[in-house]
VOGU-3710 file (C-alpha; in Angstrom, 3 decimals, decimal comma):
1> mtpqpsagsp> 0,048/-0,015/-0,021  1,438/3,333/-0,957  2,190/5,501/2,088  -0,164/8,415/2,435  1,443/12,193/2,276  1,402/14,453/5,472  -0,537/17,284/4,028  -4,281/17,540/3,598  -6,806/20,110/2,594  -5,419/23,465/3,250
11> spaspaapaa> -7,327/25,117/6,577  -7,076/28,351/8,007  -3,704/29,213/9,367  -3,157/28,792/12,894  -2,665/31,759/15,162  0,903/31,835/17,070  0,721/29,712/20,105  -0,604/31,828/23,080  1,304/31,956/26,241  0,585/29,076/28,594
21> ranppvhder> -2,681/29,698/30,694  -3,599/28,401/33,894  -6,808/26,541/33,374  -8,531/24,334/36,164  -8,205/20,505/35,688  -10,988/19,235/33,401  -13,172/16,137/34,668  -15,877/14,057/33,273  -19,014/13,446/34,925  -17,341/10,491/36,771
31> qrplrdlris> -14,588/12,800/37,778  -12,179/11,264/35,392  -9,567/13,820/34,188  -8,632/14,270/30,578  -4,962/13,106/30,643  -4,085/10,833/27,556  -4,769/11,647/23,816  -4,749/8,859/21,274  -4,151/10,578/17,844  -5,193/8,321/14,768
41> vtdrcnfrct> -3,143/9,420/11,723  -4,612/7,311/9,057  -7,555/4,687/8,908  -5,685/2,827/6,431  -3,516/-0,403/7,215  -1,457/-2,925/5,460  -2,372/-5,860/7,614  -5,809/-7,355/7,828  -5,974/-8,841/11,140  -9,083/-11,053/11,721
51> ycmpkevfgp> -10,016/-9,187/15,153  -9,755/-5,703/13,614  -9,867/-5,312/10,013  -11,034/-8,626/8,622  -10,530/-8,915/4,870  -14,152/-10,005/4,104  -15,079/-6,351/5,185  -12,171/-4,333/4,732  -11,612/-5,309/0,722  -10,253/-3,631/-2,106
61> dfpflphael> -13,177/-1,721/-2,715  -13,535/-0,336/1,026  -14,094/3,453/1,216  -11,193/4,639/3,299  -10,912/8,421/3,976  -9,982/10,441/1,112  -6,922/12,299/1,316  -8,587/15,838/1,670  -10,322/14,717/4,763  -7,237/13,662/6,736
71> ltfeeitrlt> -6,147/16,188/9,480  -2,817/17,751/8,185  -0,149/17,529/10,640  -0,388/21,402/11,150  -4,127/20,704/12,191  -3,068/17,987/14,576  -0,470/20,018/16,093  -2,796/22,748/16,697  -5,523/20,761/18,337  -2,926/18,897/20,573
81> rvfaragvrk> -1,976/22,282/21,737  -5,730/22,910/22,877  -5,790/19,392/24,460  -2,588/20,120/26,338  -4,455/23,041/27,615  -7,255/20,993/28,701  -4,871/18,684/30,606  -3,326/16,246/28,145  0,104/15,125/28,974  0,617/12,064/27,308
91> lrltggepll> 0,083/11,274/23,344  0,022/7,923/21,408  0,295/7,857/17,604  -2,213/5,025/16,188  -4,279/4,135/13,068  -4,691/2,015/11,235  -1,005/1,580/10,661  0,473/4,974/11,617  3,794/4,379/9,700  1,622/4,654/6,238
101> rrdlerlvgm> 1,535/8,372/6,970  4,426/9,795/5,239  7,223/11,642/7,247  5,563/10,671/10,481  8,694/11,972/12,134  7,709/15,493/11,360  4,538/15,385/13,346  6,460/13,603/16,161  8,868/16,788/16,031  5,925/19,414/15,902
111> laeipdiedi> 4,041/17,617/18,817  7,542/17,306/20,664  7,682/21,172/20,843  4,075/21,741/22,641  4,841/22,713/26,440  3,259/20,356/28,937  3,437/17,441/26,631  5,591/15,076/28,650  5,673/11,730/26,681  5,008/10,788/22,905
121> alttngsllt> 4,173/7,099/21,950  3,598/5,043/18,938  1,635/1,913/18,251  2,674/0,003/15,126  2,526/-3,583/13,301  6,378/-3,078/12,866  5,972/-3,806/9,138  7,484/-0,601/8,094  9,821/0,044/11,058  13,283/0,064/9,497
131> pakaqalraa> 16,429/1,113/11,551  16,511/4,251/9,616  12,643/5,289/10,492  13,086/3,896/14,161  16,011/6,306/14,469  14,329/9,318/12,773  11,213/8,961/15,173  13,468/8,753/18,180  15,600/11,729/16,889  12,362/13,896/16,463
141> glrritisld> 11,155/13,286/19,914  9,200/9,723/19,961  9,803/8,230/23,479  8,296/4,937/23,468  6,767/2,364/20,896  4,399/-0,467/21,168  4,778/-3,347/18,442  1,936/-5,794/17,835  2,925/-9,361/17,478  0,446/-12,010/18,225
151> slrdetfmal> 2,419/-15,180/17,593  6,223/-16,602/17,084  4,637/-18,853/14,699  4,465/-17,965/10,921  1,532/-20,110/10,372  -0,510/-18,524/13,238  0,747/-15,018/12,629  0,243/-15,113/9,019  -3,395/-16,575/9,639  -4,091/-13,761/11,889
161> navhfpvqkv> -2,638/-10,860/9,859  -4,272/-12,138/6,567  -1,576/-10,671/4,402  1,093/-13,416/5,035  3,606/-11,227/6,842  6,259/-12,991/8,377  7,256/-13,112/12,337  11,009/-12,584/11,443  10,351/-9,187/9,891  8,376/-7,904/13,034
171> laaidaaaaa> 11,118/-9,583/15,575  13,570/-7,035/13,350  11,574/-3,915/13,948  11,612/-4,550/17,740  15,367/-5,019/17,584  15,422/-1,648/15,527  13,359/0,047/17,899  15,475/-1,065/20,894  18,759/-0,091/19,013  17,188/3,376/18,398
181> glqpvkvnmv> 16,737/3,794/22,006  12,767/3,132/22,093  13,405/1,230/25,249  11,643/-0,548/26,918  9,882/-1,855/23,636  6,216/-2,969/24,331  5,120/-6,101/22,512  1,288/-6,380/22,166  -0,346/-9,965/21,915  -4,167/-10,096/21,376
191> vkrgandrev> -5,007/-13,587/22,982  -7,823/-15,402/20,826  -9,029/-18,704/21,725  -8,749/-21,180/19,119  -6,184/-19,043/17,651  -3,221/-18,356/19,404  -4,021/-19,247/23,104  -1,774/-22,252/23,224  1,342/-19,915/22,361  1,217/-17,898/25,641
201> lemanhfrgt> 3,856/-19,725/27,336  5,929/-19,603/23,962  5,657/-15,917/23,767  6,395/-15,261/27,345  9,597/-17,369/27,326  10,663/-15,804/24,301  10,733/-12,045/25,830  11,705/-13,124/29,346  15,239/-11,632/30,076  15,076/-9,413/26,915
211> ghilrfieym> 14,097/-6,357/28,523  10,980/-5,889/26,595  7,671/-5,698/27,975  5,122/-8,563/26,666  1,391/-7,394/27,327  -1,424/-9,991/26,844  -4,748/-8,055/25,403  -7,982/-9,898/25,955  -9,988/-10,237/22,422  -12,198/-7,191/22,403
221> dvgnsngwrl> -15,676/-6,484/20,830  -14,268/-3,569/19,284  -16,601/-2,312/16,313  -18,879/-4,295/14,243  -16,966/-6,431/11,944  -14,898/-8,917/13,881  -17,141/-11,388/14,758  -16,506/-11,194/18,475  -17,843/-13,864/20,740  -17,409/-14,120/24,578
231> devvpaaeil> -16,422/-17,804/24,087  -13,082/-16,618/22,076  -12,016/-14,498/24,905  -9,227/-15,951/27,007  -9,382/-14,253/30,704  -6,589/-12,626/31,764  -6,543/-14,682/35,157  -6,395/-17,605/32,685  -3,523/-15,927/30,983  -1,636/-15,210/34,454
241> qqinavwple> -2,399/-18,665/36,006  -0,390/-20,373/32,848  2,493/-18,265/33,420  2,658/-18,284/37,002  2,795/-21,887/37,059  5,944/-21,903/35,216  7,686/-18,577/36,288  6,409/-17,211/39,610  4,896/-13,743/39,106  4,241/-10,790/41,564
251> avppehpgev> 2,119/-7,536/40,984  4,049/-4,328/40,139  2,081/-1,175/41,146  0,910/1,180/38,274  3,279/3,955/37,047  0,504/6,334/36,927  -3,389/6,830/37,341  -5,306/5,423/34,513  -2,731/2,808/33,336  -4,702/0,399/31,142
261> asryryrdgq> -2,373/-2,844/31,716  -1,900/-4,545/35,194  1,698/-5,075/35,739  3,760/-8,247/36,839  7,109/-9,016/37,300  8,730/-12,369/37,301  10,102/-13,254/40,660  13,591/-14,268/39,067  14,207/-10,943/37,794  13,746/-11,642/34,254
271> geigvvasvt> 11,546/-8,846/33,518  8,002/-7,811/33,395  4,504/-8,530/31,718  1,204/-6,799/31,578  -2,275/-7,904/31,000  -4,937/-5,736/29,478  -8,296/-7,103/30,739  -10,855/-4,842/29,332  -13,610/-7,609/29,223  -13,272/-9,505/32,410
281> qafchscnra> -12,086/-6,676/34,570  -13,328/-3,303/33,474  -11,113/-0,207/34,200  -13,570/2,442/32,888  -13,677/4,042/36,414  -10,146/5,143/35,870  -9,786/5,759/32,070  -8,562/9,312/31,094  -8,160/8,783/27,553  -9,694/10,738/24,626
291> rlsadgrlft> -9,429/9,603/21,006  -8,706/11,942/17,975  -9,681/10,001/14,616  -8,008/10,729/11,482  -10,600/13,110/10,230  -10,615/15,058/13,405  -13,544/13,541/15,228  -13,352/13,573/19,160  -14,157/10,330/20,575  -14,415/9,741/24,419
301> clfaaagtdl> -14,468/5,940/24,473  -12,805/2,927/22,412  -16,379/1,862/22,044  -18,008/4,738/21,126  -20,591/5,010/18,266  -20,109/8,651/17,253  -17,685/11,370/17,744  -17,462/15,222/17,596  -16,345/17,062/14,637  -13,456/19,141/15,665
311> rgllrtgcsd> -11,816/19,370/11,690  -14,909/21,297/10,887  -14,250/24,097/13,376  -10,725/23,774/12,516  -11,396/24,603/8,990  -13,958/27,377/9,400  -11,656/29,574/11,198  -12,694/29,111/14,855  -10,326/30,281/17,579  -8,191/28,472/19,834
321> ddlyaavtgv> -10,734/29,368/22,643  -13,383/27,810/20,433  -11,808/24,907/20,103  -11,088/24,697/23,984  -14,604/25,210/24,692  -15,464/22,328/22,474  -12,905/19,743/23,867  -13,960/20,474/27,396  -17,491/20,810/26,687  -17,461/17,198/25,416
331> wrrrrdryse> -15,252/15,902/28,124  -17,378/17,524/30,967  -20,383/15,820/29,685  -18,718/12,267/29,256  -20,127/9,393/31,195  -18,673/6,478/29,061  -18,238/3,302/30,796  -19,038/0,555/28,061  -16,833/-2,342/29,531  -18,706/-2,073/32,738
341> lrflatprqp> -22,066/-2,401/30,886  -21,361/-4,637/28,088  -23,159/-7,632/29,174  -26,150/-5,345/30,150  -26,615/-3,735/26,686  -29,575/-5,387/24,647  -29,386/-4,971/21,640  -25,499/-4,495/21,110  -25,264/-0,933/19,887  -23,068/-0,180/16,519
351> kvemsfigg> -19,727/1,099/17,462  -16,905/2,794/15,449  -14,271/0,411/14,126  -10,707/0,276/16,138  -8,880/0,816/12,969  -10,674/4,451/12,701  -9,568/5,523/16,301  -6,884/3,620/17,503  -6,576/0,822/19,886
//
């Protein structure tokens, strides 16, 4: 797939960044602060993972966003300044596959210059992460990276990504990220019963002692097209039990409020793992994440059905104060807690696809 250029439709020039203002913390209706922003830079991906973008739905004729509808890097940066004013301190660039967006390191450099932004991370499938790209991203200001890898076996991994992409190239991307100083590298494994659940110990053994952090993610009912079934979810407790029986674990306190992964370390000192248990152990009560889609819509939950159009405000000449009022107004009205209610919802409501707003 051809990488997308960074530019989009022209928009009104952003005014010079105003001096930092002292704004009170912004909380939603459940008193959750706004701290993390996940920015999708494209809705396209070169994988067709069965749990995210199944090829039966996202085929050659799927109507991805036209180029002109993508936020430009300048628009993303301006919006991020507004989110920082509202309390955001951490950014994560997502997709789709974010490295399909041409010159992504330029955006990283622009975001790194925003006062109050303390951390910039990236989630990628690793397919386009060459040593040169990893070095460029690190030099621009990227601090952390997460690489998706659902199996160490080519047969399993190729079946899951559905484009015959081999494991070794993802392992090479992990090495490239570490060599560039993006350490520790986090490796995400979505565990799906009947697909790769018998490979949990194999994955744990491979990454023990490497300095990388392997995270096991429960298969989630994101979007409408992945055919999610509860009996295909492998509970985090089962995953931990498997690993603990071979390599004893102990819990690690979270590094910051709202952390999505529960952390554990090996008692023998061989590193750390994490589990993301959105299905069986909902963490809605501490969720402090907003999501910005590639076309400039603000979503307040991974499982949301609709978002608020910020691109329209940007391209009609509104002020930063107008944008701030829009963002904080949405957040203050937020009451999302889908994972706490998923088994009470009847019938299931349509949801935005994960490839559109990032994981």
